[in-house]
Structures are given as C-alpha cells and as structure tokens.
C-alpha positions as CSV (number, residue, x, y, z in Angstrom):
1,M,9.8,0.5,8.2
2,N,8.5,4.1,8.2
3,F,5.1,5.3,6.9
4,E,4.1,8.8,6.0
5,I,0.6,10.0,5.1
6,K,0.0,13.1,3.0
7,E,-3.2,14.6,1.5
8,E,-3.4,16.8,-1.6
9,N,-6.6,17.7,-3.3
10,G,-8.6,14.9,-1.7
11,V,-6.0,12.3,-2.7
12,Y,-4.3,10.6,0.2
13,T,-0.8,9.2,-0.4
14,G,0.9,6.8,1.9
15,K,4.6,6.4,1.6
16,P,6.1,3.2,3.2
17,S,9.8,2.9,3.2
18,G,12.3,0.1,4.1
19,W,11.3,-3.5,4.8
20,I,7.9,-4.7,5.6
21,D,8.7,-8.1,7.1
22,T,7.0,-10.0,9.9
23,N,8.5,-7.7,12.5
24,A,7.3,-4.5,10.8
25,A,4.0,-5.8,9.4
26,P,2.0,-4.9,12.5
27,D,3.1,-1.3,12.3
28,F,2.4,-1.3,8.5
29,L,-1.1,-2.7,9.1
30,E,-1.8,0.0,11.7
31,A,-0.6,2.7,9.3
32,L,-2.9,1.3,6.6
33,R,-5.8,1.4,9.1
34,E,-5.1,5.1,9.7
35,L,-5.0,5.6,5.9
36,E,-8.3,3.7,5.6
37,E,-9.9,6.2,8.0
38,K,-8.9,9.1,5.7
39,V,-9.8,7.5,2.4
40,G,-11.3,9.9,-0.1
41,K,-12.0,8.8,-3.7
42,A,-8.4,7.7,-4.3
43,V,-5.6,6.3,-2.2
44,Q,-2.1,6.1,-3.5
45,L,0.9,4.3,-2.1
46,D,4.2,5.7,-3.2
47,C,6.5,2.7,-3.1
48,T,9.7,4.6,-4.1
49,E,11.5,3.7,-0.9
50,L,9.8,0.3,-0.2
51,E,12.5,-2.4,-0.5
52,Y,10.5,-5.6,0.6
53,I,7.0,-6.6,1.6
54,C,6.0,-9.9,3.2
55,S,2.7,-11.8,2.9
56,L,1.2,-10.0,5.9
57,G,1.9,-6.7,4.2
58,L,0.4,-8.0,0.9
59,R,-2.8,-9.0,2.8
60,G,-3.0,-5.4,4.2
61,L,-2.8,-4.0,0.7
62,L,-5.6,-6.2,-0.4
63,K,-7.7,-5.2,2.6
64,L,-7.1,-1.5,1.9
65,K,-8.1,-2.0,-1.7
66,K,-11.4,-3.6,-0.7
67,E,-12.1,-0.9,1.9
68,S,-11.4,1.8,-0.6
69,A,-13.6,0.2,-3.2
70,A,-16.4,-0.1,-0.7
71,K,-16.3,3.7,-0.3
72,G,-16.2,4.2,-4.1
73,G,-12.5,4.8,-4.2
74,T,-9.4,3.3,-5.7
75,L,-6.0,2.1,-4.6
76,E,-2.9,2.6,-6.7
77,L,0.7,1.6,-6.1
78,L,3.2,4.1,-7.6
79,N,6.9,3.9,-8.3
80,V,7.2,0.2,-7.3
81,Q,10.8,-0.9,-7.2
82,P,12.0,-4.0,-9.1
83,D,12.4,-6.2,-6.0
84,V,8.9,-5.4,-4.7
85,M,7.5,-5.8,-8.3
86,N,9.0,-9.3,-8.4
87,I,7.2,-10.2,-5.2
88,L,4.0,-8.8,-6.6
89,R,4.4,-10.8,-9.8
90,M,5.3,-14.1,-8.0
91,T,2.3,-13.8,-5.7
92,G,-0.2,-12.7,-8.5
93,F,-0.8,-9.4,-6.7
94,D,0.3,-7.5,-9.8
95,K,-3.1,-8.7,-11.3
96,L,-5.1,-7.7,-8.2
97,L,-3.7,-4.3,-7.6
98,T,-3.4,-1.2,-9.8
99,I,0.2,-0.4,-10.3
100,Q,1.4,2.7,-12.0
C-alpha cells in the first residue's frame, strides 16, 4: 500500500494504491491522520489505484469523514474501482460516504 497527499487550491487529495489489508491498515490509518492535519474545506481520496480495503481501512475512512465534517469540510471518494465499490456496497459504506 502506498499513499500520496497533494494539495491544489485548498483541496487535499490523498491517493491510496494497492491493498489495504490488516497488514497495511496501520500505515493507511497513519496516512489518514496526516491528511486530517491538513484538512481544508474538502478532502478527496482518489481511489483509481486502490484494489482492496479491509474493515480497519473502512473505519479510518469513517473517522476521516467525521473529522473533516467537524471542521466544516467534506470527504469524497473519487474513481472507486469495481472491487472496492463492491466492498463499500456490501458493508453499507456506499450510503455513508460521498462517492463520485
């Protein structure tokens, strides 16, 4: 799992790639904490290269959404791939998160 953070016009974009499984989840959660610290009005996660996400990763997304909302911001998932979208649908996270 890799994670990049970019900022453009006050919008921070995180780009996770690979598998977020139980081994990679701690690194993913740390990357989300770093992103939380930089949150502006909007946070986006570009999921173009994300292949899988486990329950710990989903919990991290929910926490990031709550932290962002507390600061008056939003969290959006972009370019979610079919396998990850299936996981989001099965867990009900597709109804909790904004997916573009």
